[in-house]
C-alpha positions in Angstrom: -14.1 -15.7 16.0 -12.2 -15.9 12.7 -8.9 -17.8 13.0 -6.1 -16.3 10.9 -4.2 -18.9 8.8 -0.4 -18.6 8.7 1.6 -19.4 5.5 2.9 -22.9 5.0 6.6 -23.4 5.9 8.9 -23.0 2.8 11.0 -25.9 1.6 14.2 -23.9 2.1 15.6 -21.0 4.0 17.9 -19.3 1.6 18.5 -15.6 2.1 16.4 -13.2 0.0 17.7 -12.1 -3.3 16.9 -8.9 -5.2 15.4 -8.7 -8.6 17.9 -8.0 -11.4 16.9 -5.8 -14.3 16.3 -7.7 -17.5 18.1 -6.5 -20.6 16.5 -6.5 -24.0 18.7 -8.2 -26.7 18.1 -7.2 -30.3 19.1 -9.7 -33.0 20.5 -7.4 -35.7 20.5 -10.4 -38.1 16.7 -10.3 -38.2 16.9 -6.8 -39.7 18.9 -8.0 -42.8 17.0 -7.7 -46.0 17.5 -10.2 -48.8 18.7 -8.1 -51.7 19.8 -10.8 -54.0 17.7 -9.5 -56.9 20.1 -6.5 -57.3 17.3 -3.9 -57.2 19.1 -0.6 -56.9 16.1 1.2 -55.6 15.7 -1.3 -52.8 19.4 -0.8 -51.9 18.7 2.9 -51.4 15.8 2.2 -49.1 17.6 -0.6 -47.1 19.6 1.5 -44.6 16.5 3.6 -43.6 14.3 0.5 -43.3 16.9 -1.3 -41.2 17.3 1.7 -39.0 13.5 2.1 -38.5 13.0 -1.6 -37.7 15.8 -1.7 -35.2 14.6 1.5 -33.6 11.0 0.2 -33.3 12.3 -2.8 -31.4 14.3 -0.7 -29.1 11.4 1.6 -28.4 9.0 -1.3 -27.7 6.7 -0.4 -30.6 6.1 3.2 -29.7 7.6 6.0 -27.6 5.7 7.1 -24.4 5.2 10.6 -25.8 6.3 12.8 -28.7 7.8 15.1 -26.1 9.9 12.4 -24.4 8.8 11.5 -20.8 5.1 10.8 -20.3 3.1 13.2 -18.2 2.6 12.3 -14.5 -1.1 11.3 -13.9 -3.0 13.5 -11.5 -3.5 10.8 -8.8 0.3 10.1 -8.6 1.1 13.9 -8.7 -1.4 14.8 -5.9 -0.3 11.9 -3.7 3.4 12.6 -4.2 2.9 16.3 -3.4 0.9 15.4 -0.3 3.6 13.1 1.1 6.5 15.4 0.1 5.0 18.6 1.6 3.7 16.9 4.7 7.0 15.0 5.5 9.1 18.1 4.8 6.9 20.5 6.8 9.1 22.5 9.3 7.0 21.3 12.3 7.3 17.6 11.2 10.8 17.5 9.6 12.6 16.3 12.8 9.9 13.8 13.9 11.1 10.2 14.1 7.7 8.6 14.7 5.9 9.4 11.4 3.5 6.7 10.3 2.2 6.5 6.7 -0.6 4.0 6.3 -3.4 3.2 3.8 -6.5 1.6 5.1 -9.1 -0.2 2.9 -12.7 0.5 3.6 -15.7 2.5 2.4 -16.4 6.2 1.8 -19.8 6.8 3.2 -22.4 9.6 3.0 -24.7 11.0 5.7 -27.0 8.0 5.3 -24.2 5.7 6.3 -24.2 4.1 2.9 -21.3 3.9 0.5 -21.4 7.2 -1.5 -22.2 7.2 -5.2 -20.5 10.0 -7.2 -21.0 10.8 -10.9 -17.5 9.6 -11.8 -16.2 6.6 -13.7 -12.8 6.2 -12.3 -10.7 6.6 -9.1 -10.7 10.1 -7.7 -9.3 11.9 -4.6 -12.0 13.6 -2.6 -11.8 17.2 -1.6 -11.3 17.7 2.2 -14.2 20.1 2.1 -16.6 17.4 0.7 -18.8 16.0 3.5 -18.2 12.3 4.0 -16.8 9.8 6.4 -14.5 6.8 6.1 -15.1 3.4 7.6 -12.0 1.2 7.8 -13.4 -2.3 7.5 -13.7 -5.2 5.0 -16.0 -8.1 5.0 -15.1 -11.6 6.3 -15.0 -13.2 2.8 -12.6 -10.5 1.5 -10.5 -10.8 4.7 -10.2 -14.5 4.2 -9.3 -14.0 0.6 -6.5 -11.6 1.5 -5.2 -14.0 4.1 -5.0 -16.9 1.6 -3.5 -14.8 -1.2 -0.8 -13.2 1.1 0.1 -16.7 2.4 0.5 -17.9 -1.1 2.9 -15.0 -1.8 5.0 -16.0 1.2 5.3 -19.5 0.0 5.9 -18.6 -3.6 8.6 -16.0 -2.9 10.5 -18.3 -0.6 10.9 -21.1 -3.1 14.5 -21.8 -4.0 14.2 -20.7 -7.7 12.4 -17.4 -7.0 14.5 -14.4 -8.0 12.5 -11.5 -6.7 12.1 -9.9 -3.3 10.9 -12.3 -0.6 7.8 -11.8 1.5 8.1 -12.4 5.2 5.4 -12.4 7.9 5.0 -12.0 11.6 2.0 -12.6 13.9 1.1 -10.5 16.9 -1.7 -10.7 19.4 -2.2 -7.5 21.5 -4.9 -5.7 23.3 -5.1 -1.9 23.1 -6.7 0.0 26.0 -7.8 3.6 25.1 -8.1 6.1 28.0 -9.7 9.5 28.1 -7.2 12.0 26.8 -6.1 9.9 23.9 -3.5 7.7 25.6 -3.3 4.1 24.3 -1.8 1.3 26.3 -0.9 -1.9 24.4 -0.4 -5.1 26.3 0.7 -8.5 25.2 -0.9 -11.9 25.7 0.9 -12.2 29.1 -0.6 -8.9 30.2 2.7 -7.0 30.2 2.7 -3.5 28.8 4.3 -3.3 25.3 4.0 0.4 24.6 2.2 3.5 25.8 1.6 6.1 23.1 -0.6 8.9 21.7 -1.4 8.8 18.1 -2.3 12.1 16.3 -3.5 12.4 12.8 -1.5 14.9 10.7 -3.2 14.8 7.3 -5.1 12.3 5.1 -6.2 11.8 1.4 -9.4 9.9 0.7 -9.6 7.9 -2.5 -13.0 6.9 -4.0 -12.8 3.9 -6.3 -16.1 3.3 -8.1 -14.8 0.4 -10.1 -13.9 -1.6 -7.0 -15.9 -2.8 -4.0 -13.8 -0.8 -1.6 -12.1 2.6 -1.3 -9.0 3.6 0.7 -7.5 6.4 2.8 -3.8 7.3 3.0 -3.1 9.1 6.2 0.0 10.4 8.0 0.1 10.2 11.8 2.5 11.0 14.6 3.0 8.2 17.1 4.6 9.7 20.2 5.6 7.8 23.4 3.5 8.8 26.4 3.6 8.4 30.1 1.4 5.8 31.9 -2.1 7.3 32.2 -3.9 7.8 35.5 -5.8 4.6 36.1 -8.6 6.6 37.6 -9.3 8.1 34.1 -12.2 6.5 32.3 -11.4 3.5 30.0 -13.2 4.3 26.8 -12.8 1.0 24.9 -10.5 -1.9 24.3 -9.4 -3.6 21.0 -8.2 -7.2 21.0 -6.1 -7.6 17.9 -4.9 -10.7 16.1 -2.6 -9.4 13.3 -0.6 -10.9 10.5 2.0 -8.5 9.0 3.4 -9.4 5.6 6.6 -7.4 4.8 7.6 -6.8 1.2 10.4 -4.3 0.3 9.4 -1.0 2.0 5.8 -1.9 3.0 4.0 -3.9 5.6 0.6 -5.5 4.6 -1.3 -5.9 7.8 -4.5 -7.9 8.1 -6.2 -7.8 11.6 -9.1 -9.4 13.3 -10.4 -6.9 15.9 -12.8 -7.5 18.8 -13.8 -4.2 20.3 -15.5 -3.6 23.6 -16.9 -0.1 24.5 -16.9 0.9 28.1 -19.0 3.3 30.1 -19.8 4.0 33.7 -22.8 1.7 34.0 -22.0 -1.5 32.1 -20.0 -2.9 29.1 -21.4 -3.0 25.7 -21.5 -6.2 23.7 -18.3 -7.0 21.9 -18.0 -6.4 18.1 -15.8 -8.3 15.7 -14.6 -6.7 12.5 -11.7 -6.9 10.0 -9.1 -4.4 9.0 -6.6 -4.3 6.1 -3.7 -1.8 5.9 -0.6 -1.1 3.8 2.0 0.8 5.8 5.4 2.2 5.1 8.0 0.3 7.2 10.4 2.5 9.2 13.0 1.8 6.5 10.4 3.0 3.9 9.8 6.3 5.7 13.6 6.8 6.1 13.9 6.2 2.3 11.3 8.9 1.6 13.1 11.3 3.9 16.3 10.5 2.1 14.8 11.3 -1.3 13.6 14.6 0.0 17.0 15.5 1.5 18.6 14.6 -1.8 16.0 16.6 -3.8 15.3 13.4 -5.8 11.8 14.1 -6.9 11.8 11.3 -9.5 12.8 8.7 -7.0 10.2 9.9 -4.6 7.6 9.7 -7.3 8.6 6.1 -8.0 8.1 5.2 -4.3 4.7 6.8 -4.3 3.5 5.1 -7.5 4.7 1.7 -6.2 2.8 2.3 -2.9 -0.4 3.2 -4.8 0.0 0.2 -7.1 0.2 -2.2 -4.1 -3.0 -0.7 -2.6 -4.8 -1.0 -6.0 -3.7 -4.6 -6.3 -5.5 -5.3 -3.0 -8.6 -3.4 -4.2 -8.7 -5.6 -7.3 -8.3 -8.7 -5.2 -11.2 -7.6 -3.0 -13.6 -6.8 -5.8 -16.0 -9.6 -6.7 -17.0 -10.2 -10.3 -20.0 -8.2 -11.3 -23.1 -10.1 -12.6 -23.6 -9.5 -16.3 
């Protein structure tokens, strides 16, 4: 059984601070042109040249586009529209238990192998394309995530660090799944923590040929449920040892799972596997809803792009160097 390693204790416990925006200072003196030779033609060109040099520095070499703002890339646009439309749908608008999570794993074909598509970059798969998603990573990748995330906790809690801090929490629970979809979660002491039913609302599947893993962003409704009839068949149990690393509006969850399937005759052998997820915190979901209510599409897009970037960083971390 893989033992999760927790971060080293920080040297201090100062409260988190937020990152301040850096301002760019332009030294106008550097734009001065030595005109001591008295060349009248150069005097005529000097104002335009100074203006051009100053403007180039302000624009950081070049502008994003001749038309002003750069166009939104297709991945960001599709993901943003997916989240916006789903959250604001009339039947979901008043739900308080929406879960938005991204799981890292593999997109597989009918042969149970990772699919191979004739594309050279990340794409979103059509829901009509026949495939399946397996939400698992390998042990070496899982251990690498564990180490890297622990390093971020230690680094961001140093006294001189000026950005957002990363905190973590460890939980050990066992989920019991009964016929009908009810899930009963119990703690290490055997007490019931929660009883709920989780229903998938919508999902987007991302195929990433330049990385060793793919990912799925899904939206779910987690609703409280009544205690199931204990006479109902117990389908399977999942023993979870989870570390959750919280950064801004997201929780990075790495989990060791031991699953046991049950049937009427006997119990199947247990299976150990490893899961990695990036989930919006309740505050993150509330922030998305607030952007929708305000009609702030630009702010909503920024949240979406930051979310995708966090997932892509994990994919890059999980990808092993290719042999030349």
